[in-house]
C-alpha positions as CSV (number, residue, x, y, z in Angstrom):
1,M,-40.9,-30.8,5.3
2,V,-43.0,-31.7,3.4
3,G,-46.4,-32.2,2.4
4,M,-48.3,-29.0,1.7
5,E,-49.7,-27.3,4.8
6,K,-53.4,-27.0,5.1
7,G,-54.8,-24.0,3.2
8,V,-51.6,-23.6,1.2
9,R,-51.8,-23.9,-2.6
10,G,-49.6,-26.6,-4.3
11,P,-47.5,-25.7,-7.3
12,C,-50.1,-27.2,-9.6
13,E,-52.7,-24.6,-8.4
14,R,-53.3,-21.3,-10.2
15,P,-52.0,-18.3,-8.2
16,R,-54.6,-15.6,-7.3
17,S,-52.8,-13.0,-9.3
18,G,-49.7,-12.6,-11.5
19,K,-49.0,-13.8,-15.0
20,C,-51.5,-16.4,-16.1
21,H,-50.8,-19.1,-18.7
22,S,-54.4,-19.6,-19.9
23,D,-54.7,-16.5,-22.1
24,V,-54.9,-18.7,-25.3
25,T,-58.4,-19.8,-25.2
26,P,-59.8,-22.7,-27.5
27,A,-62.0,-20.1,-29.2
28,R,-58.9,-17.9,-30.0
29,R,-57.0,-20.9,-31.3
30,G,-59.8,-21.5,-33.6
31,L,-59.3,-18.0,-35.2
32,W,-56.0,-19.0,-36.8
33,F,-55.6,-20.5,-40.2
34,T,-52.6,-22.7,-41.2
35,C,-50.2,-21.7,-43.9
36,G,-47.0,-23.2,-45.4
37,M,-45.2,-23.5,-42.1
38,A,-48.0,-25.5,-40.6
39,A,-47.2,-28.6,-42.6
40,E,-43.6,-28.3,-41.7
41,L,-44.3,-28.2,-37.9
42,A,-46.7,-31.1,-38.3
43,T,-44.2,-33.2,-40.3
44,V,-41.5,-32.8,-37.6
45,R,-43.9,-33.9,-34.9
46,E,-45.2,-36.9,-36.8
47,Q,-41.7,-38.1,-37.8
48,A,-40.6,-38.5,-34.2
49,P,-40.0,-42.3,-34.0
50,G,-41.7,-44.4,-31.2
51,P,-39.5,-46.7,-29.1
52,S,-38.6,-50.2,-30.3
53,A,-39.5,-53.3,-28.5
54,R,-35.8,-53.7,-27.3
55,E,-35.9,-50.1,-25.9
56,L,-39.2,-50.8,-24.2
57,G,-37.6,-53.8,-22.6
58,R,-35.2,-51.4,-20.8
59,W,-37.8,-49.4,-19.0
60,R,-35.2,-48.4,-16.3
61,L,-35.7,-44.7,-15.9
62,I,-33.6,-44.4,-12.7
63,E,-30.8,-46.5,-14.3
64,A,-30.9,-44.3,-17.4
65,F,-30.6,-41.2,-15.2
66,Q,-27.7,-42.6,-13.2
67,A,-25.7,-43.4,-16.3
68,R,-26.0,-39.8,-17.5
69,L,-25.4,-38.4,-14.1
70,A,-22.1,-40.4,-14.0
71,Q,-21.1,-38.7,-17.4
72,S,-21.9,-35.3,-16.0
73,E,-19.9,-35.8,-12.9
74,R,-16.7,-36.0,-15.0
75,L,-17.5,-32.4,-16.3
76,H,-18.8,-31.1,-13.0
77,P,-16.8,-32.6,-10.0
78,L,-18.7,-33.0,-6.8
79,L,-18.0,-30.9,-3.8
80,P,-15.4,-32.5,-1.4
81,T,-18.1,-33.4,1.3
82,W,-19.3,-36.2,-1.0
83,T,-15.9,-38.0,-0.7
84,E,-15.6,-37.8,3.1
85,P,-15.3,-41.3,4.6
86,Q,-18.0,-40.7,7.2
87,R,-20.5,-39.9,4.5
88,R,-22.4,-43.2,3.6
89,V,-24.9,-41.9,1.1
90,G,-23.6,-40.8,-2.2
91,C,-24.8,-38.0,-4.5
92,A,-26.4,-40.5,-7.0
93,D,-28.2,-42.2,-4.2
94,Y,-29.8,-38.9,-3.1
95,L,-30.7,-37.7,-6.6
96,S,-32.0,-41.0,-7.7
97,L,-34.3,-41.2,-4.6
98,F,-35.5,-37.7,-5.3
99,L,-36.3,-38.6,-9.0
100,F,-38.0,-41.8,-7.8
101,G,-40.3,-39.6,-5.6
102,L,-41.3,-37.5,-8.7
103,L,-42.1,-40.6,-10.8
104,N,-43.8,-42.5,-8.1
105,P,-47.5,-41.6,-7.5
106,V,-47.6,-42.9,-3.9
107,V,-45.0,-40.9,-2.2
108,E,-45.7,-37.2,-1.6
109,T,-43.3,-36.1,1.2
110,M,-39.8,-36.2,2.1
111,R,-40.4,-38.4,5.1
112,G,-42.3,-40.8,2.9
113,L,-39.3,-41.0,0.5
114,C,-37.0,-41.8,3.4
115,V,-39.3,-44.6,4.6
116,A,-39.4,-45.9,1.1
117,S,-35.5,-46.1,1.0
118,Q,-35.7,-48.7,3.7
119,Q,-37.3,-51.2,1.3
120,E,-35.0,-53.9,-0.2
121,R,-36.2,-53.3,-3.8
122,V,-35.7,-49.5,-3.6
123,Q,-32.1,-50.1,-2.2
124,R,-31.6,-52.5,-5.1
125,E,-32.8,-50.4,-7.9
126,V,-32.7,-46.8,-6.7
127,C,-30.4,-46.0,-3.8
128,A,-27.8,-48.3,-2.3
129,R,-28.8,-47.8,1.4
130,P,-31.5,-46.2,3.5
131,I,-31.5,-42.4,3.6
132,S,-32.4,-40.7,6.9
133,L,-34.6,-37.7,7.1
134,G,-31.7,-35.5,8.2
135,T,-29.4,-36.8,5.5
136,F,-32.0,-36.2,2.8
137,S,-32.6,-32.6,4.1
138,E,-28.9,-31.8,4.3
139,A,-27.9,-33.1,0.9
140,Q,-29.8,-30.4,-1.0
141,A,-27.3,-27.8,0.3
142,V,-24.2,-29.6,-1.3
143,I,-25.7,-30.4,-4.8
144,E,-24.5,-28.2,-7.5
145,P,-27.4,-27.4,-9.9
146,A,-24.8,-27.3,-12.8
147,L,-24.5,-30.9,-12.5
148,L,-28.3,-31.5,-13.2
149,A,-28.3,-28.8,-15.8
150,D,-25.7,-30.8,-17.7
151,V,-27.9,-34.1,-17.3
152,F,-30.9,-32.1,-18.6
153,A,-28.9,-30.8,-21.7
154,Q,-27.7,-34.4,-22.4
155,L,-31.2,-35.7,-22.5
156,S,-32.6,-32.7,-24.5
157,R,-30.0,-33.4,-27.2
158,E,-30.8,-37.1,-27.3
159,V,-34.6,-36.5,-27.6
160,A,-34.0,-33.9,-30.3
161,Q,-31.8,-36.3,-32.3
162,R,-34.8,-38.7,-32.5
163,G,-37.0,-36.1,-34.1
164,A,-36.9,-35.1,-37.7
165,P,-33.5,-33.7,-38.9
166,A,-33.6,-29.9,-39.5
167,R,-33.4,-28.8,-43.1
168,P,-30.3,-26.8,-44.2
169,G,-30.9,-23.1,-43.7
170,Q,-34.1,-23.7,-41.8
171,R,-34.5,-21.8,-38.5
172,A,-35.2,-23.8,-35.4
173,W,-37.8,-21.7,-33.5
174,L,-37.9,-21.6,-29.8
175,V,-40.5,-20.4,-27.3
176,Q,-39.5,-18.4,-24.3
177,D,-41.7,-18.2,-21.2
178,G,-41.9,-18.5,-17.5
179,S,-44.3,-20.1,-15.1
180,L,-45.0,-19.7,-11.3
181,F,-44.9,-22.5,-8.7
182,A,-46.5,-21.7,-5.3
183,A,-44.2,-22.0,-2.5
184,L,-44.8,-22.5,1.3
185,P,-45.1,-19.5,3.5
186,R,-42.0,-20.5,5.5
187,M,-39.9,-20.3,2.2
188,H,-39.2,-16.6,3.0
189,W,-36.6,-16.3,0.2
190,A,-39.4,-16.8,-2.3
191,L,-41.6,-14.1,-0.8
192,W,-42.8,-12.0,-3.7
193,R,-45.9,-10.0,-3.1
194,R,-45.6,-8.8,0.5
195,R,-49.0,-7.3,0.6
196,Y,-50.6,-10.6,0.0
197,G,-47.9,-12.7,1.7
198,E,-47.3,-14.8,-1.4
199,S,-44.2,-16.8,-1.9
200,Q,-43.6,-18.2,-5.4
201,V,-40.8,-19.8,-7.5
202,R,-40.4,-19.0,-11.3
203,L,-39.3,-21.4,-13.9
204,H,-37.8,-19.8,-16.9
205,L,-38.1,-22.2,-19.9
206,T,-36.8,-22.4,-23.5
207,L,-38.9,-24.8,-25.4
208,D,-38.2,-26.2,-29.0
209,L,-41.3,-25.3,-30.9
210,A,-41.4,-28.1,-33.4
211,Q,-40.9,-30.9,-30.9
212,A,-42.4,-29.3,-27.8
213,L,-39.0,-30.1,-26.2
214,P,-37.5,-28.2,-23.2
215,V,-33.9,-27.2,-24.2
216,R,-32.9,-24.7,-21.6
217,A,-34.2,-23.7,-18.1
218,A,-33.4,-21.6,-15.1
219,V,-35.1,-21.4,-11.6
220,T,-35.4,-18.2,-9.7
221,P,-37.6,-16.5,-7.0
222,A,-40.8,-15.2,-8.7
223,R,-39.6,-11.6,-8.3
224,T,-36.8,-12.1,-10.9
225,C,-37.5,-10.3,-14.1
226,E,-38.4,-12.7,-16.9
227,R,-36.7,-10.5,-19.6
228,A,-33.5,-10.4,-17.5
229,A,-33.5,-14.2,-17.3
230,W,-34.2,-14.3,-21.1
231,R,-31.0,-12.2,-21.8
232,S,-28.9,-14.8,-20.0
233,Q,-30.4,-17.7,-21.9
234,W,-30.5,-16.6,-25.5
235,R,-27.7,-17.6,-28.0
236,R,-26.5,-16.1,-31.3
237,G,-28.3,-17.5,-34.3
238,E,-31.4,-18.6,-32.3
239,A,-35.0,-17.6,-33.1
240,Y,-37.7,-17.0,-30.4
241,V,-41.4,-16.6,-29.9
242,A,-42.4,-14.7,-26.8
243,D,-45.6,-13.3,-25.2
244,R,-46.3,-9.6,-24.6
245,Y,-44.5,-9.4,-21.2
246,Y,-41.3,-9.6,-23.2
247,G,-42.5,-6.9,-25.6
248,E,-42.8,-4.3,-22.8
249,D,-39.1,-3.2,-23.0
250,Y,-38.5,-1.8,-26.6
251,R,-34.8,-1.6,-26.1
252,L,-34.7,-5.3,-25.8
253,F,-35.6,-5.5,-29.5
254,A,-32.3,-3.8,-30.3
255,R,-30.3,-6.0,-28.0
256,L,-31.9,-9.1,-29.7
257,T,-30.9,-7.8,-33.1
258,E,-27.4,-6.9,-32.1
259,A,-27.0,-10.5,-30.6
260,G,-28.0,-12.1,-33.9
261,V,-31.3,-13.4,-32.5
262,A,-34.5,-13.4,-34.5
263,F,-37.8,-13.0,-32.7
264,V,-41.6,-12.8,-32.9
265,V,-43.0,-11.0,-29.9
266,R,-46.5,-9.9,-29.1
267,L,-47.0,-6.3,-28.1
268,R,-49.3,-4.9,-25.4
269,D,-52.5,-3.4,-26.6
270,E,-51.6,0.1,-25.5
271,A,-48.2,0.1,-27.4
272,V,-47.5,3.5,-29.1
273,I,-46.7,2.8,-32.8
274,H,-45.0,5.0,-35.3
275,E,-45.6,3.5,-38.7
276,E,-42.9,4.3,-41.3
277,E,-43.6,1.9,-44.3
278,A,-46.6,-0.2,-45.1
279,L,-46.0,-3.5,-46.8
280,L,-48.1,-5.5,-49.1
281,L,-50.0,-8.6,-48.1
282,G,-50.3,-11.8,-49.9
283,A,-53.1,-14.3,-50.3
284,E,-51.6,-16.6,-47.6
285,D,-51.3,-13.7,-45.2
286,A,-54.9,-12.8,-45.7
287,A,-55.9,-16.4,-45.1
288,A,-53.9,-16.3,-41.8
289,A,-56.2,-13.4,-40.6
290,V,-53.4,-10.8,-41.1
291,T,-55.0,-7.4,-41.8
292,H,-52.0,-5.2,-42.0
293,T,-48.1,-5.3,-41.9
294,A,-45.6,-2.4,-41.8
295,W,-42.1,-1.4,-40.7
296,A,-42.4,0.8,-37.6
297,R,-40.9,2.1,-34.5
298,L,-42.4,1.8,-30.9
299,G,-42.6,4.2,-28.0
300,C,-44.0,7.6,-27.1
301,N,-40.6,9.0,-25.9
302,A,-38.0,9.5,-28.6
303,Q,-35.3,8.8,-26.1
304,Y,-36.5,5.2,-25.5
305,R,-37.9,4.5,-29.0
306,S,-37.3,1.1,-30.4
307,S,-35.2,0.1,-33.2
308,R,-37.0,-0.5,-36.6
309,V,-39.2,-3.5,-36.4
310,R,-41.8,-5.2,-38.7
311,L,-45.3,-5.3,-37.2
312,V,-48.1,-7.7,-38.2
313,W,-51.6,-7.0,-37.2
314,V,-53.8,-10.2,-36.8
315,Q,-57.5,-10.0,-36.3
316,G,-59.7,-12.6,-34.6
317,E,-63.4,-12.9,-33.8
318,D,-63.1,-11.3,-30.4
319,T,-59.5,-9.9,-30.2
320,S,-56.7,-8.5,-32.3
321,L,-53.0,-9.0,-31.9
322,V,-50.0,-6.8,-32.9
323,L,-46.8,-9.0,-33.4
324,A,-43.3,-7.5,-33.8
325,T,-40.4,-9.2,-35.6
326,N,-36.9,-8.1,-36.7
327,L,-37.2,-10.4,-39.9
328,G,-38.1,-9.0,-43.2
329,P,-41.0,-10.3,-45.3
330,E,-38.6,-12.1,-47.6
331,E,-37.3,-14.2,-44.6
332,L,-40.7,-14.7,-42.9
333,S,-44.0,-13.8,-44.3
334,A,-46.8,-12.2,-42.2
335,G,-48.9,-15.3,-42.3
336,D,-46.0,-17.4,-40.9
337,V,-45.5,-14.7,-38.1
338,A,-49.1,-15.3,-37.2
339,L,-48.7,-19.1,-37.3
340,L,-45.6,-19.0,-35.2
341,Y,-47.3,-17.1,-32.4
342,R,-50.3,-19.4,-32.6
343,E,-47.9,-22.4,-31.8
344,R,-46.7,-20.5,-28.6
345,W,-49.5,-22.2,-26.5
346,R,-47.3,-25.4,-26.6
347,V,-45.2,-24.1,-23.8
348,E,-48.4,-23.5,-21.7
349,V,-49.4,-27.2,-22.3
350,F,-45.9,-28.3,-21.1
351,F,-46.0,-26.2,-18.0
352,R,-49.3,-27.7,-17.1
353,W,-48.1,-31.2,-17.7
354,V,-45.1,-30.7,-15.5
355,K,-47.1,-29.3,-12.7
356,C,-50.1,-31.6,-12.8
357,L,-48.7,-35.0,-14.1
358,L,-45.0,-35.1,-13.0
359,G,-45.5,-35.1,-9.2
360,C,-44.6,-31.3,-8.7
361,R,-47.6,-30.8,-6.3
362,H,-45.3,-31.1,-3.3
363,W,-42.0,-29.8,-2.4
364,F,-39.4,-32.3,-1.3
365,A,-36.9,-29.5,-0.5
366,E,-37.5,-25.9,0.6
367,S,-34.1,-24.1,0.1
368,P,-33.4,-22.2,-3.1
369,R,-30.9,-24.9,-4.1
370,G,-33.3,-27.7,-3.2
371,V,-36.1,-26.2,-5.2
372,T,-33.8,-25.8,-8.2
373,V,-32.8,-29.5,-7.8
374,Q,-36.5,-30.5,-7.7
375,L,-37.5,-28.6,-10.8
376,Y,-34.5,-29.8,-12.8
377,L,-35.2,-33.4,-11.8
378,A,-38.9,-32.8,-13.0
379,L,-37.7,-31.7,-16.4
380,I,-35.2,-34.6,-16.5
381,A,-38.1,-37.0,-15.8
382,A,-40.1,-35.4,-18.5
383,L,-37.3,-35.9,-21.1
384,L,-36.6,-39.5,-19.9
385,L,-40.4,-40.3,-20.4
386,Q,-40.3,-38.6,-23.9
387,L,-37.1,-40.5,-24.8
388,Y,-38.7,-43.9,-23.8
389,T,-42.1,-43.3,-25.4
390,G,-41.2,-41.2,-28.4
391,E,-43.7,-38.4,-27.2
392,R,-44.8,-36.6,-24.2
393,P,-47.1,-39.0,-22.3
394,N,-50.7,-37.9,-21.6
395,R,-52.5,-38.8,-18.5
396,R,-53.6,-42.3,-19.6
397,M,-50.0,-43.1,-20.7
398,M,-48.7,-41.9,-17.3
399,E,-51.0,-44.0,-15.5
400,A,-49.8,-47.1,-17.4
401,I,-46.2,-46.2,-16.8
402,R,-46.7,-45.8,-13.2
403,F,-48.7,-49.0,-12.9
404,Y,-45.6,-50.7,-14.6
405,L,-43.1,-48.9,-12.3
406,L,-45.1,-50.1,-9.3
407,G,-45.0,-53.7,-10.6
408,Y,-48.8,-54.0,-11.5
409,Y,-48.3,-54.1,-15.2
410,T,-46.0,-56.4,-17.1
411,L,-43.9,-55.1,-19.9
412,A,-46.3,-56.5,-22.6
413,E,-49.3,-54.8,-20.8
414,L,-47.4,-51.5,-20.8
415,E,-46.6,-51.9,-24.4
416,G,-50.3,-52.6,-25.2
417,A,-51.6,-49.7,-23.1
418,L,-49.2,-47.3,-24.8
419,A,-50.1,-48.6,-28.3
420,R,-53.9,-48.3,-27.5
421,E,-53.4,-44.7,-26.4
422,R,-51.4,-43.8,-29.4
423,A,-54.0,-45.2,-31.7
424,A,-56.8,-43.3,-29.8
425,R,-54.8,-40.1,-30.1
426,A,-54.3,-40.6,-33.8
427,A,-58.0,-41.2,-34.3
428,R,-58.8,-38.0,-32.4
429,K,-56.5,-36.1,-34.6
430,K,-58.1,-37.4,-37.8
431,S,-61.6,-36.6,-36.6
């Protein structure tokens, strides 16, 4: 494979049609007002500790990945093919070289990765021996995605533990969303819109709202329904914020409530609403641009009418939103409902970061399993970087990290570059 063919969009490029992740404009963000929950969310983000000097001294991302991979192999044994005597390349060698390709800004193709594996330093720090083009291509078929899912879960828990501890009885809100990655025309399994000949892959992601931290993921062809993927991901006791696509199936609201899952979901503008009981608004609700709230049912056909939900109308300068939740006003005020949906844009920022800053512009594998491996490794790389830096690195930080990994920055220079960027970020926030 595997650079992108001429005229073919990379995963970072916006598709011509389909669900877009830019519907939250800066102007719209400016319409919202903060209420009590804003301070709590900000506190969680600010209390996330940065790395110590000792931790920075162990900037060994591949080594950290290999240690966690070894732990996961105990729970998810490898396929027998990996233990055959004639196989000289191990599973850790293949996955480590793959991850190296995502972190390294120079290598953009599978062929380039295989050439890099011939270098002495790469064999010393990444993979034990050179990996041929055929071996790299074949290995994607014998990797179990569950293995990488476990590594991803390990790292997600580690990063979460570094954040502010949750208060007793306080809900941890999650954001559910999906994003499209453009595939190559020859990846026929990902063909979605036959009329336009588009092949795309969809990443279904659950993001911790307070820490902007991915906690659960699934990779499917783009034609897979996002609501169906969500049903396989939610857990009892969780609380979710989701965009209007998830609010199209009103029967889903009853399933969420039966499963013990709280939600705040935006409705489509054409939703048919049967209002049953208007509720009073407080001063904080009005300050959050909430104009009305009521218990209601949804749907024009009585057969498919929704369960009873609480609706919150939010008015902006150029748009109005209707948000649905299954929580009463004593559990979540109307103003907090508005604030939670405002924070949903964090998942859009995360998707953009993964696509444009984490080397996901080119596919190193083209099979369904290989694409799943690449996207899981991209999320693992994101978590490793967040674990080492104490936050999600921006473009300048990523440049400094890559210069260090390439050997052009010393550890002291990396520390200095990260400290300067943190200071600049803090100054921008104050202004």
